[in-house]
VODONU-983225 format. One line per 10 residues: for each residue z, x, y of N, C-alpha, C, O. Coordinates in pm, whole numbers, plus 50000, padded with zeros to 5 digits. Each point is the difference from the previous one (the first is absolute). Example, Ala and Ser with C-alpha at 12.3 -4.5 7.8 and 13.67 -1.06 7.14 Angstrom:
<pabas>
50780/51319/49431/50000/49911/50119/50000/50090/50120/50066/50104/49998 ~ 49862/49861/50107/50006/50082/50119/50073/49923/50109/50017/50051/50111
</pabas>
This chain:
<pabas>
73681/68905/74906/50102/50052/50091/49952/49988/50144/49888/50041/50031 ~ 50194/49902/50057/49963/49981/50139/49987/50134/50071/50052/50103/49955 ~ 49874/49893/50160/49977/50124/50074/50131/50067/50041/50013/50122/49989 ~ 50085/49797/50057/50129/50058/50040/50070/50064/49881/50063/50104/50013 ~ 49925/49832/49870/50063/50057/49881/49937/50134/49964/50069/50094/49961 ~ 49798/49915/50054/49931/50126/49975/50048/50106/50098/50025/50114/49962 ~ 49987/49846/50166/50045/50094/50102/50141/50049/49969/50029/50119/50013 ~ 50059/49790/49946/50137/50038/49964/50000/50095/49881/50077/50096/49997 ~ 49835/49878/49906/49991/50085/49882/49957/50142/50040/50058/50098/49953 ~ 49840/49911/50133/49950/50131/50042/50108/50075/50078/50023/50119/49975
50043/49813/50119/50108/50064/50076/50110/50049/49906/50053/50110/50017 ~ 49979/49807/49885/50104/50038/49905/49964/50125/49922/50088/50081/49969 ~ 49783/49936/49998/49957/50119/49927/50016/50126/50084/50026/50108/49946 ~ 49957/49879/50185/50015/50117/50086/50147/50031/50028/50044/50113/49977 ~ 50034/49789/50071/50139/50030/50035/50086/50022/49876/50106/50063/50007 ~ 49848/49886/49878/50073/50022/49876/49955/50123/49924/50061/50036/49899 ~ 49832/50030/50148/49954/50124/49938/49902/49984/49887/49954/50101/49945 ~ 50011/49776/50016/49908/49982/49888/49860/50051/50029/49931/50043/49908 ~ 50026/49953/50218/49865/50045/50036/49982/50150/49973/49888/50047/49985 ~ 50222/50026/50009/49993/50144/49974/49931/50029/49867/49917/50090/49992
50115/49834/49905/49945/50027/49867/49851/49968/49995/49924/50074/49938 ~ 50035/49818/50125/49858/49969/50006/49927/50107/50078/49891/50042/49961 ~ 50169/50005/50150/49937/50105/50078/49984/50129/49921/49895/50064/50006 ~ 50208/49975/49920/49991/50122/49919/49893/49986/49893/49924/50094/49974 ~ 50069/49789/49963/49900/49977/49896/49859/50010/50058/49911/50057/49936 ~ 50067/49888/50183/49868/50006/50062/49965/50143/50040/49884/50041/49986 ~ 50213/50035/50062/49974/50140/50033/49955/50078/49878/49903/50076/50006 ~ 50166/49906/49883/49964/50070/49877/49866/49953/49946/49919/50081/49955 ~ 50057/49788/50049/49872/49947/49952/49885/50058/50081/49899/50043/49944 ~ 50114/49957/50188/49895/50056/50084/49976/50146/49972/49886/50046/49998
50221/50028/49980/49988/50142/49971/49925/50025/49869/49912/50086/49994 ~ 50124/49840/49904/49934/50018/49871/49853/49956/50006/49914/50064/49940 ~ 50058/49828/50131/49859/49957/50014/49918/50108/50069/49885/50025/49964 ~ 50174/50038/50135/49929/50103/50075/49967/50121/49914/49893/50060/50014 ~ 50199/49975/49898/49979/50118/49918/49913/49973/49878/49934/50091/49950 ~ 50065/49786/50001/49933/49973/49874/49856/49950/50017/49922/50004/49904 ~ 50041/49950/50214/49867/49942/50019/49934/50062/50122/50063/50021/50104 ~ 49809/50009/49882/49926/50066/50108/49916/49905/50083/49952/50038/50107 ~ 50028/49838/49847/49916/49907/50074/50059/49975/50138/50121/49982/50016 ~ 49791/50018/50083/50047/49985/50139/50071/49867/50022/50095/49994/50079
49861/49900/49854/50065/49869/50017/50144/50004/49950/50091/49949/50065 ~ 49928/50112/49818/50136/50009/49946/50085/50094/50084/50120/49977/50017 ~ 49819/50128/50036/50074/50089/50089/50051/49925/50123/50113/50021/50044 ~ 49803/49891/50010/50041/49921/50117/50114/49904/49963/50096/49984/50075 ~ 49890/49953/49809/50106/49910/49952/50131/50077/49982/50108/49951/50033 ~ 49881/50170/49914/50119/50082/49977/50070/50032/50132/50123/49992/50008 ~ 49800/50042/50094/50060/50034/50129/50070/49878/50061/50110/50011/50054 ~ 49825/49872/49939/50061/49878/50053/50127/49966/49923/50100/49961/50059 ~ 49895/50053/49809/50117/49972/49917/50117/50089/50036/50113/49954/50011 ~ 49859/50174/50008/50105/50093/50039/50056/49967/50138/50121/50009/50022
49791/49952/50071/50044/49966/50135/50092/49878/49999/50104/50000/50065 ~ 49856/49897/49861/50085/49880/49990/50134/50036/49937/50105/49952/50044 ~ 49891/50132/49854/50124/50043/49936/50092/50073/50096/50121/49977/50000 ~ 49823/50111/50082/50080/50074/50097/50066/49906/50099/50118/50015/50032 ~ 49805/49886/50016/50055/49903/50095/50118/49925/49938/50103/49981/50065 ~ 49882/49976/49809/50109/49927/49934/50123/50087/49980/50113/49954/50020 ~ 49866/50170/49942/50113/50091/49980/50075/50022/50131/50123/49996/50004 ~ 49803/50027/50103/50063/50026/50130/50076/49877/50050/50114/50011/50045 ~ 49823/49873/49946/50062/49879/50054/50116/49949/49915/50084/49924/50048 ~ 49923/50118/49827/50109/49955/49914/50133/50064/50037/50106/49951/49960
49890/50157/50117/50121/50062/50057/50103/50041/49896/50120/49989/50025 ~ 49836/50058/49859/50097/50049/49903/50067/50126/50056/49932/50089/50050 ~ 50200/49919/49943/50074/50105/50072/50005/50135/49928/50107/50046/49961 ~ 49776/50016/50023/49995/50136/49948/50010/50099/50116/49978/49965/50115 ~ 50057/50157/49852/50001/50107/50099/49858/50029/50047/49903/49974/49930 ~ 50087/50081/50191/49868/50031/50055/49927/50100/49912/49877/49992/49986 ~ 50195/50102/49953/49932/50100/49919/49942/49939/49874/49898/50048/49950 ~ 50165/49847/49996/49946/49932/49882/49868/49933/50035/49901/50013/49928 ~ 50100/49913/50183/49875/49940/50046/49896/50107/50033/49881/49984/49972 ~ 50166/50127/50089/49908/50106/50038/49927/50059/49881/49878/50021/50006
50194/50006/49885/49937/50056/49880/49899/49900/49943/49889/50038/49963 ~ 50150/49836/50029/49911/49899/49944/49871/49986/50081/49891/50000/49945 ~ 50123/49987/50187/49881/49979/50082/49915/50127/50010/49879/49991/50018 ~ 50184/50126/49971/49922/50124/50000/49913/50008/49874/49882/50035/50007 ~ 50177/49931/49878/49922/49999/49876/49890/49895/50005/49888/50024/49954 ~ 50144/49861/50103/49901/49893/50008/49885/50039/50094/49884/49972/49971 ~ 50149/50091/50142/49897/50044/50093/49909/50105/49936/49879/49998/50019 ~ 50183/50092/49906/49922/50102/49929/49903/49931/49904/49883/50038/49991 ~ 50166/49863/49937/49915/49928/49906/49888/49926/50072/49886/49998/49953 ~ 50144/49942/50161/49901/49922/50073/49891/50087/50060/49886/49956/50012
50147/50168/50025/49905/50086/50069/49920/50088/49906/49899/50059/50040 ~ 50145/49951/49835/49930/50086/49905/49865/49940/49962/49982/49878/50000 ~ 49926/50206/49968/49872/49954/49947/50023/49942/49861/50106/50020/49942 ~ 49799/49909/50005/50015/49933/49872/49985/50098/49884/49906/49991/49921 ~ 50186/50101/50071/50008/50090/49886/50143/49993/49952/50091/50029/50078 ~ 49933/49935/49799/50136/49976/49958/50024/50021/49854/49939/50084/49934 ~ 50152/49834/50016/50052/50017/49866/49892/49999/49895/50005/50079/49905 ~ 49897/49833/50108/49897/49985/49897/49876/50082/50030/49897/49982/49934 ~ 50109/50109/50165/49884/50081/50035/50030/50149/49985/49932/50085/50058 ~ 50170/49945/49863/50027/50139/49968/50067/50080/50109/49997/50123/49997
50063/49808/50101/50067/50070/50110/50151/49987/49985/50056/49891/50011 ~ 50008/50221/49965/50145/49996/49978/50075/49956/50124/50105/49935/49990 ~ 49844/50098/50126/50070/49963/50124/50013/49850/50013/50106/49949/50036 ~ 49785/49979/49934/50004/49855/50008/50100/49940/49903/50074/49908/50035 ~ 49927/50144/49842/50094/49950/49901/50143/50026/50041/50086/49913/49982 ~ 49942/50204/50072/50135/50033/50044/50042/49909/50116/50114/49955/50007 ~ 49792/50020/50083/50029/49913/50113/50039/49859/49953/50096/49942/50049 ~ 49827/50007/49857/50031/49867/49947/50137/49996/49934/50075/49904/50019 ~ 49957/50198/49906/50129/50004/49931/50115/50009/50101/50103/49934/49983 ~ 49881/50146/50121/50104/50012/50102/50020/49868/50073/50113/49957/50025
49777/49978/50010/50008/49873/50071/50064/49893/49912/50082/49921/50046 ~ 49879/50077/49827/50057/49903/49907/50150/50024/49983/50079/49905/49999 ~ 49961/50221/49986/50142/50032/49982/50081/49960/50123/50107/49941/49987 ~ 49843/50091/50133/50071/49964/50122/50011/49849/50014/50104/49948/50040 ~ 49788/49981/49926/50002/49854/50010/50100/49939/49903/50074/49908/50036 ~ 49928/50141/49842/50092/49946/49899/50145/50027/50039/50087/49915/49979 ~ 49941/50201/50077/50136/50032/50044/50044/49905/50112/50113/49952/50000 ~ 49797/50022/50093/50033/49909/50111/50022/49858/49950/50095/49933/50041 ~ 49818/50021/49869/50013/49864/49949/50126/49985/49915/50067/49897/50005 ~ 49964/50207/49917/50122/49995/49919/50124/49990/50090/50091/49923/49973
49910/50158/50133/50114/49996/50092/50016/49863/50063/50112/49951/50016 ~ 49777/49986/50019/50009/49869/50064/50039/49892/49900/50073/49908/50034 ~ 49879/50104/49842/50039/49904/49896/50151/50002/49980/50063/49895/49985 ~ 49996/50224/50015/50144/50012/49982/50077/49931/50113/50111/49951/49979 ~ 49830/50045/50140/50065/49933/50113/49967/49851/50006/50046/49931/50091 ~ 49877/50020/49815/49969/49858/49995/50069/49930/49883/49999/49877/49990 ~ 50061/50202/49922/50067/49945/49883/50130/49932/50040/50076/50052/50081 ~ 49950/49832/49862/50122/49926/50031/50123/50083/49963/50012/50042/49884 ~ 50077/49983/50210/50120/50080/49970/50108/49914/49935/49994/49877/49999 ~ 50105/50190/49946/50118/49932/49949/50114/50023/50100/50037/50114/50027
50016/49778/50027/50106/50011/50099/50134/49971/49934/50029/49885/49967 ~ 50054/50217/50011/50129/49977/49933/50097/49926/50091/50010/50028/50119 ~ 50062/49878/49821/50101/49929/50080/50112/49944/49913/50076/49913/50044 ~ 49935/50136/49832/50091/49940/49902/50144/49993/50050/50070/49904/49969 ~ 49973/50195/50107/50140/50000/50045/50016/49937/50138/50112/49992/50052 ~ 49780/49963/50007/50005/49945/50135/50044/49854/49999/49966/49925/49908 ~ 50108/50037/50194/50033/49859/50016/49952/49946/50134/50011/49881/50028 ~ 49936/50210/50057/49955/49961/50133/49866/50064/50032/49976/50116/49969 ~ 49937/49805/50094/49871/50049/50047/50004/50008/50152/50024/49900/50068 ~ 49952/50220/49985/49982/50018/50144/49852/50021/50028/49932/50074/49929
50018/49860/50173/49861/50018/50043/50000/50039/50147/50057/49930/50084 ~ 49878/50181/49946/49980/50042/50138/49851/49992/50027/49923/50075/49941 ~ 50036/49835/50147/49859/49980/50021/49968/49941/50136/50085/49991/50088 ~ 49789/49969/49926/49953/49939/50123/49967/49854/49975/50058/49938/49911 ~ 49850/50006/50166/49973/49857/49992/49936/49958/49869/49999/49881/49968 ~ 49949/50213/49954/49946/49965/49869/50110/49960/49902/49973/49939/49896 ~ 50151/50096/50136/50112/49971/49910/50087/49886/50048/50106/49972/49942 ~ 49850/49961/50163/50077/49885/50049/49907/49882/50020/49879/50016/50013 ~ 50179/49866/49988/49923/49880/50031/49913/49955/49885/49952/50080/49921 ~ 50031/49792/50072/49913/49936/49902/49978/49858/50047/50069/49951/50090
49834/49982/49849/49978/49860/50035/50127/49922/49972/50049/49998/49887 ~ 50004/49937/50214/50121/49919/49982/49974/49890/49898/49895/49935/50004 ~ 50198/50042/49903/50132/50063/49985/49998/50112/49897/50100/50022/49931 ~ 49790/50049/50058/49989/50102/49897/50086/50122/50027/50050/50019/50111 ~ 49968/50062/49785/50077/50124/50012/49904/50118/50014/49884/49992/49962 ~ 50168/50118/50094/49918/50120/50009/50013/50080/49870/50081/49968/49913 ~ 49836/50137/50074/49996/50070/49872/50132/50070/49964/50034/50003/49882 ~ 50043/50052/50213/50130/50056/49959/50092/49895/49937/50067/50027/49900 ~ 49936/49852/50159/50085/49893/49944/49949/49956/49863/50079/49978/49909 ~ 49790/50009/50078/49943/49959/49872/50023/50106/49893/50029/49967/49885
49957/50159/50153/50025/50109/49905/50146/50002/49958/50031/50023/49883 ~ 50058/49952/50212/50142/49993/49967/50029/49889/49902/50081/50016/49908 ~ 49853/49868/50110/50019/49889/49905/49951/50038/49862/50067/49971/49900 ~ 49818/50093/50093/49943/50035/49870/50084/50105/49928/50021/49991/49879 ~ 50028/50108/50196/50076/50110/49940/50150/49976/49999/50077/50083/49951 ~ 49967/49802/50102/50142/49965/50008/50080/50105/50076/50103/50049/49955 ~ 49844/49984/50163/50065/50096/50088/50036/49932/50131/49926/49915/50050 ~ 50188/50123/50006/50030/49959/50137/49903/50071/50093/49962/50115/49975 ~ 49998/49819/50131/49898/50056/50089/50055/50016/50140/50061/49909/50056 ~ 49916/50209/50000/50027/50024/50141/49870/50050/50062/49962/50116/49982
49973/49796/50090/49871/50032/50061/50024/50050/50142/50037/49923/50089 ~ 49942/50206/49932/50024/50064/50129/49872/50016/50082/49994/50079/50094 ~ 49904/49845/49869/49870/50011/50067/50001/49923/50132/50078/49908/50020 ~ 49833/50133/50069/49980/49926/50124/49858/50023/50052/49938/50102/49970 ~ 50012/49803/50106/49864/50007/50050/49978/50119/50092/50085/50031/50084 ~ 49800/50035/49900/49966/50115/50083/50070/50128/49962/49991/50099/50073 ~ 50078/49902/49814/50078/50118/49962/49909/50121/49973/49896/49989/49935 ~ 50148/50124/50115/49942/50129/49964/50106/50079/49924/50116/49959/49992 ~ 49844/50152/49953/50098/50079/49924/50115/50044/50092/50116/49989/49962 ~ 49852/50059/50157/50104/50048/50092/50095/49889/50042/50121/50020/50007
49823/49862/50022/50085/49890/50047/50081/49936/49888/50087/49917/50026 ~ 49885/50122/49849/50072/49944/49886/50107/50094/49946/50067/49968/49902 ~ 49949/50149/50161/50098/50095/49949/50142/49943/50005/50080/50027/49910 ~ 49951/49896/50194/50133/49939/50007/50023/49902/49886/50112/49984/49952 ~ 49781/49949/50004/50013/49905/49889/50045/50072/49873/50075/49944/49919 ~ 49879/50179/50064/50037/50076/49880/50149/50024/49992/50055/50015/49891 ~ 50011/49990/50224/50145/50024/50002/50079/49882/49944/50117/50014/49966 ~ 49816/49869/50023/50067/49882/49945/50005/50002/49847/50065/49914/49939 ~ 49868/50182/50000/50009/50016/49854/50119/50092/49975/49986/50122/50000 ~ 50129/49819/49979/50123/50078/49999/50065/50013/49862/50117/50035/49991
49809/49936/49903/50054/50025/49867/49887/50035/49903/49882/49978/50030 ~ 50155/50076/49855/49902/50047/49904/49972/49894/49895/50041/49884/50014 ~ 49889/50156/49880/49961/49909/49893/49925/49879/50055/50027/49886/49963 ~ 49878/50141/50126/49919/49894/50058/49852/50038/49987/49965/50117/49980 ~ 49952/49783/50031/49856/50021/50005/49956/49986/50145/50032/49900/50065 ~ 49895/50199/49985/49951/49998/50138/49847/50005/49996/49942/50088/49937 ~ 49995/49818/50130/49854/50000/50011/49964/50018/50147/50046/49925/50086 ~ 49872/50174/49940/49959/50034/50135/49856/49951/50022/49908/50043/49930 ~ 50074/49868/50166/49866/49948/50035/49980/50024/50149/50022/49910/50082 ~ 49937/50211/49952/49984/50040/50139/49878/50090/50016/49947/50054/49903
50010/49960/50220/49890/50092/50030/49878/49933/50058/49921/50064/50069 ~ 50062/49807/49905/49884/49931/50052/49995/49999/50152/49894/50020/50059 ~ 50220/49956/50004/50004/49999/50146/49989/50142/50057/49953/50018/50113 ~ 50091/50081/49811/49979/50139/50042/49852/50033/49996/49945/50059/50094 ~ 49990/49903/49796/49859/50030/49981/49914/49934/50107/49912/50063/50058 ~ 50115/49809/49968/49919/49924/50096/50050/50013/50143/49928/49966/50094 ~ 50194/50084/49922/50060/50003/50133/49997/50134/50069/50063/50017/50104 ~ 49864/50080/49841/49981/50125/50070/50101/50109/49971/49998/50103/50067 ~ 50090/49878/49836/50092/50108/49964/49921/50118/49944/49914/49981/49914 ~ 50114/50138/50133/49930/50118/49949/50044/50029/49856/50109/49961/49958
49806/50106/49969/50034/50033/49860/50123/50090/49992/50086/49975/49916 ~ 49927/50130/50167/50123/50082/49993/50126/49920/50027/50101/50020/49933 ~ 49896/49889/50165/50118/49918/50027/50028/49905/49885/50115/49979/49963 ~ 49779/49963/49980/50017/49912/49885/50067/50075/49886/50089/49947/49933 ~ 49868/50177/50044/50062/50082/49896/50147/50024/50029/50085/49984/49912 ~ 49946/50055/50211/50139/50029/50037/50088/49875/49984/50110/50007/49947 ~ 49839/49880/50101/50079/49876/49993/50021/49958/49855/50109/49957/49962 ~ 49786/50055/49957/50013/49958/49860/50092/50095/49924/50074/49957/49911 ~ 49922/50171/50123/50092/50097/49939/50145/49962/50031/50086/50005/49912 ~ 49941/49957/50214/50135/49957/50038/50040/49873/49925/50113/49988/49951
49793/49917/50039/50030/49874/49932/50036/50024/49854/50100/49947/49952 ~ 49821/50131/49979/50026/50025/49859/50129/50080/49981/50071/49983/49901 ~ 49959/50104/50195/50127/50073/49993/50120/49907/50010/50106/50028/49944 ~ 49877/49861/50128/50109/49905/50016/50016/49907/49881/50112/49966/49961 ~ 49776/49991/49980/50010/49896/49898/50002/50053/49857/50042/49929/49909 ~ 49915/50194/50071/49999/50054/49864/50137/50056/49964/50069/50058/50084 ~ 49969/49924/49792/50127/50050/49951/49997/50010/49849/49911/49945/49936 ~ 50187/50125/50006/49997/50024/49855/50011/49874/49916/49956/50000/49885 ~ 50100/49891/50169/50017/49879/49922/49919/49883/50055/50020/49885/49961 ~ 49889/50145/50130/49915/49895/50057/49860/50007/49942/49947/50108/49972
49993/49775/50010/49862/49992/49954/49915/49962/50121/50013/49890/50053 ~ 49901/50201/49990/49922/49979/50121/49853/49994/49966/49948/50085/49929 ~ 49984/49813/50124/49856/49985/49983/49938/49982/50138/50060/49941/50089 ~ 49819/50109/49927/49929/49989/50127/49861/49942/49975/49929/50044/49910 ~ 50033/49857/50171/49870/49936/49987/49897/50084/50074/50012/50023/50121 ~ 49888/50022/49807/49897/50084/50059/49915/49918/50098/49971/49883/49976 ~ 49990/50181/50133/49922/49932/50103/49856/49979/49956/49934/50096/49959 ~ 50014/49781/50048/49854/49982/49987/49934/50067/50121/50030/49966/50114 ~ 49880/50128/49861/49951/50086/50107/49862/49958/50049/49906/49990/49921 ~ 50080/49985/50210/49866/49983/50056/49929/50134/50004/50064/50104/49985
49804/49896/50035/49925/50128/50002/50057/50100/50101/50039/49964/50111 ~ 49964/50162/49846/50039/50115/50082/50150/50010/50027/50042/50077/50086 ~ 50039/49846/49842/50145/50010/50015/50063/50064/49875/50114/49971/49964 ~ 49809/50116/49972/50044/50064/49876/50136/50067/50013/50081/49994/49908 ~ 49945/50070/50206/50118/50085/50011/50131/49922/49994/50102/50054/49958 ~ 49896/49818/50082/50121/49919/49986/50034/49982/49852/50117/50008/49961 ~ 49782/49967/49958/50023/49986/49856/50044/50131/49938/50083/50001/49909 ~ 49862/50108/50138/50037/50131/49947/50147/50029/50028/50071/50054/49914 ~ 49976/49910/50205/50141/50019/50035/50088/49918/49905/50099/50051/49948 ~ 49865/49824/50029/50080/49916/49910/50007/50060/49861/50108/50006/49940
49780/50038/50008/49999/50054/49864/50081/50128/49990/50074/50019/49903 ~ 49914/50069/50194/50074/50126/49995/50149/49977/50010/50077/50060/49925 ~ 49966/49854/50168/50143/49978/50018/50060/49919/49885/50115/50021/49962 ~ 49808/49886/49983/50049/49925/49884/50027/50096/49884/50100/49988/49931 ~ 49810/50106/50050/50017/50098/49891/50120/50091/50026/50078/50026/49908 ~ 49937/50021/50215/50107/50095/50029/50138/49934/49998/50100/50068/49976 ~ 49907/49801/50049/50129/49930/50002/50025/49919/49872/50102/49931/49990 ~ 49807/50075/49914/50020/49926/49877/49990/49850/50017/50068/49924/49931 ~ 49847/50032/50162/49984/49858/50030/49882/49944/49919/49896/50064/49989 ~ 50122/49817/49955/49891/49934/49930/49902/49944/50101/50037/49923/50088
49835/50117/49899/49897/49955/50094/49922/49885/49936/49941/50014/49893 ~ 50059/49873/50175/49928/49882/49952/49857/50007/50051/49978/49994/50121 ~ 49923/50017/49791/49861/50022/50043/49951/49896/50101/50034/49882/49992 ~ 49887/50165/50102/49951/49915/50109/49912/49886/49952/49985/49900/50069 ~ 49958/50114/49813/49909/49896/49954/50071/49867/49978/49935/49895/50006 ~ 50195/50106/49970/50072/49875/49976/50012/49919/50129/49971/49880/50001 ~ 50071/50184/50106/50010/49929/50128/49861/49964/50051/49980/49891/50054 ~ 49924/50201/49930/49863/49971/50045/49943/49880/49927/49932/49917/50061 ~ 50095/50072/49810/49949/49888/49922/50057/49868/50051/49928/49901/50010 ~ 50201/50098/50022/50062/49877/50051/49941/49964/50136/49964/49885/50024
50026/50213/50065/49948/49974/50134/49859/49942/49995/49964/49916/50083 ~ 49957/50128/49821/49860/49957/49992/49978/49884/49904/49886/49966/49971 ~ 50220/49973/49979/49989/49882/49915/49988/49875/50088/50082/49982/50090 ~ 49819/49932/49887/49985/49879/50081/50128/49917/50001/50057/49970/49894 ~ 49989/49993/50225/50119/49917/50014/50131/50076/49998/50107/49939/50013 ~ 49888/50193/49970/50123/50078/49988/50053/50048/50135/50110/50055/50007 ~ 49813/49926/50099/50047/50037/50134/49980/49883/50096/49923/49908/49974 ~ 50148/50098/50136/49987/49894/50102/49905/50042/50112/49951/49916/50075 ~ 50024/50215/49935/49916/50048/50110/49915/50121/49960/49952/50074/50086 ~ 50030/49947/49783/49927/50116/49952/50087/50120/49972/49952/50100/49945
50176/49893/50091/50091/50112/49977/50137/49955/49953/50047/50042/49895 ~ 50019/49871/50184/50135/49955/49965/49995/49900/49886/49914/49912/49996 ~ 50180/50103/49911/49994/49924/49877/50041/49854/50018/50093/49968/50073 ~ 49835/49948/49858/50038/49859/49990/50102/49984/49887/50037/50098/49935 ~ 50007/49780/50042/50091/49977/49888/49938/50043/49869/50067/50060/49916 ~ 49804/49910/50065/49932/50041/49877/49992/50152/49990/50016/50056/49892 ~ 49959/50010/50221/49992/50146/49999/50134/50065/49968/50005/50097/49924 ~ 50102/49849/50132/50134/50053/49968/50028/49984/49850/50057/50090/49938 ~ 49904/49797/50005/50025/49976/49857/49919/50098/49915/50051/50054/49902 ~ 49823/49968/50134/49916/50093/49925/50058/50141/50002/50006/50067/49897
50038/49976/50220/50051/50137/50012/50133/50014/49927/50026/50102/49937 ~ 50059/49796/50072/50129/50005/49931/49981/50011/49849/50070/50077/49935 ~ 49836/49849/50010/49976/50005/49855/49941/50135/49959/50032/50052/49893 ~ 49881/50005/50192/49944/50132/49969/50110/50105/49995/50000/50085/49911 ~ 50093/49910/50183/50111/50095/50001/50095/49976/49884/50054/50095/49942 ~ 49967/49780/50024/50092/49969/49890/49948/50056/49868/50079/50043/49915 ~ 49791/49956/50066/49943/50058/49878/50031/50149/49991/50023/50053/49891 ~ 49979/50016/50222/50035/50143/50000/50147/50020/49967/50037/50100/49938 ~ 50047/49806/50104/50142/50009/49968/50024/49980/49851/50075/50074/49937 ~ 49861/49826/50008/50024/49967/49858/49946/50108/49907/50051/50017/49889
49844/50055/50155/49947/50106/49916/50100/50113/49981/49993/50074/49902 ~ 50098/49939/50192/50097/50110/49993/50121/49969/49913/50084/50086/49977 ~ 49925/49789/49974/50118/49962/49923/49989/50044/49856/50090/49976/49920
</pabas>
């Protein structure tokens, strides 16, 4: 694998959230090594292992609440600072600490696994696909089609692509008004320009709440593409997950878009999709549609 391919793979693991699981595993491994072995060399290895794990967890930007991270890191800090007396040395406190840390870690990993599972996007009664998005949803290598058009071909749906370059959630609210009938499938691909363009998290929440209020309806099938998150942008993902749940919107896990972006030849500039990238993403979404049939 070429150096650039390795770099793309590593970036994909962070923005797609995969690095979170490796980080959690390293944190737990370091903790158990520290409690089970007294040799100074292994103690040093344990501390380094835990530190690397913490860095991976933080940089993976999984959108948990601050209190969830707070409990996990508090337990981990307690484990790191304790003397080497633990589960196998007759100390109940050490054993309880390990069990609490393990339980918290498993709960966090389970929650993230559920947000990485391929969803089923219902569309059986739909005859039209509406897409509201930014530049990731338009353009392809000429004469290729973009992913909304390719998805429409695969699912035999008419397509109305309301995306435009530079779109933010607020600037796309008028586009939502063009969805003027029910029994349609709506896919929302927005937020990247908000995240990178300085939109505050409260404003992003307000704008997305307005958007979902406009496009959601009792007979509409709405799906939203989760944002691949750079480090320290957890709160944007948290907003998406909370609002998707409250509005009954199907959330498409960020790992799918992240995987396409980081696939060699799938972008023209490291971000915007090439013809191959549009095709990859369209097929990934089509599999979610067919699973719901």
